[in-house]
Phi, psi and omega in degrees: 000331172083358182266357174200135178295342178283333179262113184274332180213148176209146179222134175259133183220145174272126181240167175256131178214126182052038181079000180249153173270126181228149173274135182235133175259117170260133180220156181249127179211140174290335183236166177288128178251145176285113177307326179294324174294322178294319181296312182301320176303310181299311178302330180287343185238353184231149167307148180309316185290349175269348186279121182297148177264340180239144187226121181232121178278128177238164178287319178204157174288125182287138183237151177276176175300337181275356177089009181266159173296128185262088184295340175288340186268000184288151178291153175284155180273151180233163183301330174295342173289345180279133174277124185232147176277170171303132182295127171237124184286156180301144186265340184207180184291327181295311180301325177293316176298318181296316182295318173310309180300310184294324181291331179289317180293319182272354180057053178223170185279147180298327181283005175263359181240115177265168184287343176258005176283132179293131179305321182289329174296330183280352182112008176301130166235188189298317177304303186284345176291319177293318175305314184294318179296320178302314181291322180297316183297322176290312183296319189253009177054054176223179181230064181291154176261154178307326180300334181299320184277339167297315177294323186233074195277020176218165185295322183299306181295319179293325173298310186295332186255352185291315179299321181293320179296315180296318181293324177296313186294325180291323182284345172293339184249064179272176182301324179301310175299322176294319177298319176298318181295316178302308182302317180296319177296321175296317181296325178295322184286319182297335182287000000 
């Protein structure tokens, strides 16, 4: 992989876990590596959606008889392979609602999601990201874009920036904008 002299080989593989496709980094290292450090290194160099959520140390990269990587021979992932931060409970009703939405979309328990857990580390992908935004928009009567969750990928950051986003959106619909929309609508009817 070249990102640490302690890691001699690494392969990223898409796995199925709890019905979702997740990225897993399998790595070979002579010493125990802090998986969080590996993740932080990758986060600094890759887009968020390309950073694996699961990290598994293995003895060697499995090869086929032809000398190619044997992707079927890699160990299956377990929940302990997921990098999680120390659990921090929701601080208010809004954060609790967001956690409930995310746990429903990701099909996991609410108490498995802390406010500092990165959505992508929990198994969020582009499809369930769109579903999450849709449910949030419906629940809170707002029109968030998917990019908002890329920008604020945990409950804590989402909570801190949600109010400002909602206020910005509400100021976008002032009386002048509504009058213009009504005028446009009336002109369509008259035609």
